[in-house]
C-alpha positions as CSV (number, residue, x, y, z in Angstrom):
1,M,-114.1,147.5,7.6
2,K,-117.8,147.2,6.9
3,V,-119.0,144.4,4.6
4,E,-120.3,146.9,2.1
5,S,-116.9,148.7,1.9
6,F,-115.1,145.3,1.4
7,L,-117.5,144.3,-1.4
8,E,-117.0,147.7,-3.1
9,I,-113.3,147.1,-3.1
10,V,-113.7,143.6,-4.4
11,E,-115.9,144.8,-7.2
12,E,-113.3,147.5,-8.0
13,I,-110.6,144.9,-8.1
14,E,-112.7,142.6,-10.3
15,H,-113.3,145.4,-12.8
16,S,-109.6,146.3,-13.0
17,C,-107.2,145.3,-15.7
18,L,-105.3,143.0,-13.4
19,S,-104.8,139.4,-14.2
20,A,-107.0,136.9,-12.4
21,E,-104.0,135.8,-10.3
22,R,-103.2,139.4,-9.3
23,Q,-106.9,140.1,-8.6
24,E,-106.9,137.1,-6.2
25,E,-103.8,138.4,-4.5
26,M,-105.3,141.9,-4.0
27,I,-108.6,140.5,-2.7
28,T,-106.6,138.4,-0.2
29,K,-104.6,141.5,0.8
30,V,-107.8,143.5,1.4
31,A,-109.3,140.6,3.5
32,D,-106.1,140.4,5.6
33,L,-106.1,144.2,6.1
34,S,-109.8,144.2,7.0
35,R,-109.3,141.3,9.5
36,F,-106.2,143.0,11.0
37,I,-108.0,146.3,11.6
38,Q,-111.0,144.6,13.0
39,S,-108.9,142.5,15.4
40,Y,-106.2,145.1,16.4
41,D,-107.8,148.5,16.3
42,P,-111.1,149.3,14.5
43,S,-110.2,153.0,14.6
44,I,-107.5,152.5,12.0
45,E,-108.3,154.3,8.7
46,I,-107.3,152.8,5.4
47,V,-105.5,155.4,3.2
48,S,-104.4,153.2,0.3
49,W,-104.6,149.5,0.0
50,M,-103.4,149.1,-3.6
51,R,-99.9,150.6,-3.6
52,Y,-97.0,148.3,-3.9
53,R,-97.2,145.3,-1.6
54,V,-97.8,147.8,1.2
55,S,-101.1,149.0,2.6
56,I,-101.1,152.6,3.9
57,I,-103.1,153.2,7.0
58,R,-103.6,156.1,9.5
59,H,-103.2,155.0,13.1
60,S,-103.1,157.4,16.1
61,G,-102.9,160.3,13.6
62,A,-99.8,159.0,11.8
63,S,-99.4,157.3,8.4
64,K,-98.0,153.8,8.6
65,G,-97.3,151.1,6.1
66,V,-98.5,147.5,6.6
67,I,-97.0,144.5,4.9
68,F,-98.7,141.2,5.1
69,C,-96.8,137.9,4.9
70,D,-98.0,134.3,5.3
71,H,-96.1,132.6,8.1
72,K,-94.9,130.0,5.6
73,D,-93.3,132.7,3.5
74,L,-91.2,134.7,6.0
75,F,-88.1,134.5,3.9
76,S,-89.7,137.0,1.5
77,A,-90.4,139.4,4.3
78,S,-86.8,139.7,5.1
79,T,-85.4,139.6,1.5
80,Y,-88.1,141.5,-0.5
81,Y,-87.8,144.6,1.8
82,S,-84.4,145.6,3.1
83,N,-83.7,148.5,5.4
84,A,-82.9,150.7,2.4
85,N,-86.1,149.8,0.5
86,L,-88.2,150.5,3.5
87,A,-86.4,153.8,4.2
88,A,-87.1,154.9,0.7
89,L,-90.7,153.8,1.0
90,K,-91.1,155.7,4.3
91,K,-89.7,158.8,2.7
92,L,-91.7,158.6,-0.5
93,D,-95.0,158.0,1.3
94,Q,-94.2,160.0,4.4
95,L,-94.7,157.0,6.7
96,E,-93.8,157.1,10.4
97,E,-93.5,153.3,10.7
98,V,-93.7,150.1,8.6
99,W,-95.4,147.1,10.2
100,L,-95.2,143.5,9.3
101,V,-98.2,141.3,9.9
102,V,-97.6,137.6,9.8
103,I,-100.8,135.8,8.8
104,S,-101.5,132.3,10.2
105,S,-104.6,130.2,10.5
106,C,-103.2,127.6,12.7
107,G,-104.3,128.8,16.1
108,A,-102.4,127.2,18.9
109,D,-101.0,124.5,16.6
110,S,-98.6,126.9,14.9
111,P,-95.6,125.0,13.6
112,R,-93.0,127.3,15.3
113,P,-93.2,129.9,18.0
114,L,-93.8,133.3,16.5
115,K,-92.0,135.0,19.4
116,N,-88.7,133.9,17.8
117,L,-89.5,135.4,14.4
118,P,-87.8,138.7,14.7
119,A,-84.4,137.3,15.8
120,D,-84.5,134.4,13.4
121,Q,-85.1,136.5,10.3
122,S,-83.5,139.8,11.5
123,L,-87.0,141.2,11.0
124,D,-86.7,143.4,14.1
125,K,-84.1,145.4,12.2
126,I,-86.3,145.9,9.2
127,Y,-89.8,146.5,10.6
128,D,-90.9,149.0,13.3
129,K,-93.6,146.7,14.6
130,I,-94.3,143.0,14.0
131,F,-97.7,141.3,14.6
132,S,-99.1,137.9,14.3
133,L,-102.6,137.6,13.0
134,D,-104.5,134.3,13.5
135,F,-106.9,135.0,10.6
136,L,-109.5,132.3,11.7
137,Q,-109.5,133.3,15.3
138,S,-109.3,137.1,14.6
139,E,-106.5,137.4,17.2
140,V,-103.6,139.7,17.0
141,Q,-100.4,139.1,18.9
142,I,-97.8,141.8,19.2
143,I,-94.4,140.2,18.6
144,K,-92.3,143.4,18.5
């Protein structure tokens, strides 16, 4: 995402009727989405970034949902969205897949190996793909 586009979205968020806390959450979400696209595949197109807690993207010609989660808050990634919730979301928004992107800024000093995440939290049963994004290093790791 180009800086100009990001700043336009931030301005749109700041002029919304959202609370200051919700505005901050949305700006963080857009920053995470922008960094993920830049790091994983710059050809990804953003379809909708403001729906639910899910960003809708177009990748390889298909619509996909992306959910961002801080590595410290993985419990919510497995409890907030169940298989049934994501199945309904996929149907409603005509999504081919739903991805989970675990955000970290720890680099190699991550407190636990991210390769164990899907099995530990049953996330592999809920999400079609799981990624780890080191926000500071702009590095994406495919976990599933």
